[in-house]
N, C-alpha and C positions, 0 to 999 in steps of 0.2 A: 504494499501500499504505500501513500504518499510519506506517511513518518516513517517507513522503514528506509524509502528511497533516500530519503533525506538524512537519516541516519548512517548509510553507506557512504553518500557523497561527503559527510563530513569527517568519516574514517578515512576516506581517501584522500582528501586534502590534508588530513594530518600525516599521513605516511608520505605524501609528495612534499610535505615542509620539512622533512627529516631527510631529504635528498635522495630519498630511495626513487626509482621508477616504477610509474604505475600505467599499465596499459588499458585504457579506458576506451570501450567500444559502444557508442551511442547516437542515436537522432536527436538528443537533447542539446539543442545548440547552447544555451545558457549554462549547462553545467561544463560541457566541453570548453567555453571560453573562459569561465572560473577556473577551471582545473589545470588546465592544459595549455603550456607557452609554445609548444610545437604539436602538428596534428598531421595525419595521414589520411588522404580522400581514397576511397576505393570505390572502382567502377567496375561492375561486371567482373569482380573477382582480381581485378589487376589495380595495381598502385597507379593511380592517376595524378599525384601530386603529394610532395612532401614540404612542409613550410609552416611560417608562423600561423597560429591559430586562427586569427582572424581572416587572413589572407584564403587559407583552406576553406573555413565556414563560408566565405563569400563565393567562392567557386563551386560550392555544393548548391547554395541557393541559387546561382544562376543556372545549373544544371536541371533544375526543376520548373523552367519556363514553360514545360508543354501542359503544365498543370494549368495555366492561363487558357482556358478555352470552356465549352461546354462539354460537360461529362455524361455518356450513358452509360448505362449497366455494364454492357460488354467491355469497357473501359476501364472497370474498377478493378483492381488487384486486392487491395485492402478492404476487403467486405465481409460482413457477417449476416447471412440470408437465412432467416426461417419461414418467411411469409406468413399467410398468404399476401399480406399488404406489401407492395413493391415499389420502391423507388426506379424510376426508369430515366430520368434525367434531371440534372442540377445545373444551375448556371447563375450567373449575377448580372443584374440590369443596375442602369442609372434611373434617375426619377421619370426620364421622358420616355422610357421602356426599351432604348438601345441597350443590347449586351455589352458590356464592358469590364474590363479587370485591372484597369487604371484610373482610380478617383483621387479627388483631390479633399483633404480634411474639410469639413461642413457640407459636403456632397451627401445626398442621401443613398444609402445602399438597400438595393434591394436583393434579397435571396431569394431563389426561386427553385422549386422542385416540382416534376411533373410525376405522379404518383397513380399508381392502379390498384384496384381489389381493397380499396381502403374501406372502411366501415366507420360510420358515426362514432364520434366522440374519441376518435385515436389520437395518439400524442406525436407530437413532432418535436423533436429538438434541434439545433443548429449551435455547433461549437465553432469559436476562431479562437486560433492560436497565434501568436507572433513567433518570428524567426529564432526567436530564444525558446520556444517550447512551453512558452507560459499561457494559460487559458487568459484570455482577454475580454472574450463576451460569450454568454452563454443565454440563449433565446430558446424559449419554449411556449407553445400555445397554451399550456396550463399555467404558468405565470402569468402571461397576458390575458388571461381570461378568456380566450377565444375558444370557441367550440366548433369543431370540424364535423359538417355535415354535407354528404352529396347523394343526391338519388343514383346515380350511375354505378359509383364506386370508382370512378375516374375523376382525377383534379389536378388545376395546377395550382399549387400553395404558394403564396408569397408574402415574405415578411419584410417590412419595410423599417430600416432602422435609419431614423429621421436626422439630418444633420451631424454626421459622425464626427465624432473627436478625437480619432486614432492618430496616433504619432505615425510619422512617415516611415513606410517601410514593407515588409512582404507579410500577408497573412494567409491563414490556410484553414480551409472550413472542412467541418467534419458534419455530416447529417444522421439523424437518428429518427427512426420511426417505429411506433409501438401500437399496440392494439387499446382498448378502451382501460384494461385493467393495468397497463404497462408493461406488457410482456413484449419483448423485441422481437420485430419482424423484419427490419433492414438497418443495417448500419454502415455508412461508408466511411472510411477514415481518410482525411487530408486528401481530398479528391480534387479541391479547387484552391487556386493560389489568386489573391488579388494584392495590388499595390496600393498604397495610399502616398501621395504627394502632397508634403505640407509646407512647400516652399512659399505658396501664397500667404503663409501668415507671417512672413519677414524674419528678421535675425534673432527675435527674443522667444525662443521657443521654450515651451516647457519640457521638463526632463521626466515628466511623469510618462507612465505607461498610458493611461486614458486621462484626457482632459475634461474638464467640467465648465460648462457655460455659466459664468456669474452673473448675477444680477447687480450692478452697482449704481450707487447714488452717493450725493453730497448735499450736505445742508449746512 
């Protein structure tokens, strides 16, 4: 679990601090950056790059550009499927309805799902992580008090995140679909990547992972 992972990472940090060598294999970018001064990028079983960790992590993220597109069920490798409800496609739109994977801070983000065999009162979850493997957004129709109902069992579900306040960078989206009692039907992990550009905010940028819009006044 998360607490056990934290304890293990802490122990590895202690061992590395003693000058001993630690071989750490992970997709968790934050942990790799924190623990490792140098890293190795493996691609299709071969060594692709050896160098400073930030440089290697940057190459790893660039290599994931193929995720910036509409994804269909046949494209998904990291999937857990039990059915009968099924995700058949997932993509991202801007507020105009145009499909896009590059947005600015303050733009609306529309997460889209095409589903079949879905029953009334199903549960949908959307998880967004940053490039350091930290969960930044978790959306669900249960939390937002939205009830799913459809006569045909087929639907396109859209969730709008208004005026996003995300930091600039790359983000990875996972989708979860369950029945009305919360039993897993379909789960797609890290199937879409999108990028946020925050250069429109100027040079005085917040260092927080997520910004909040304050209401200011002076009297």
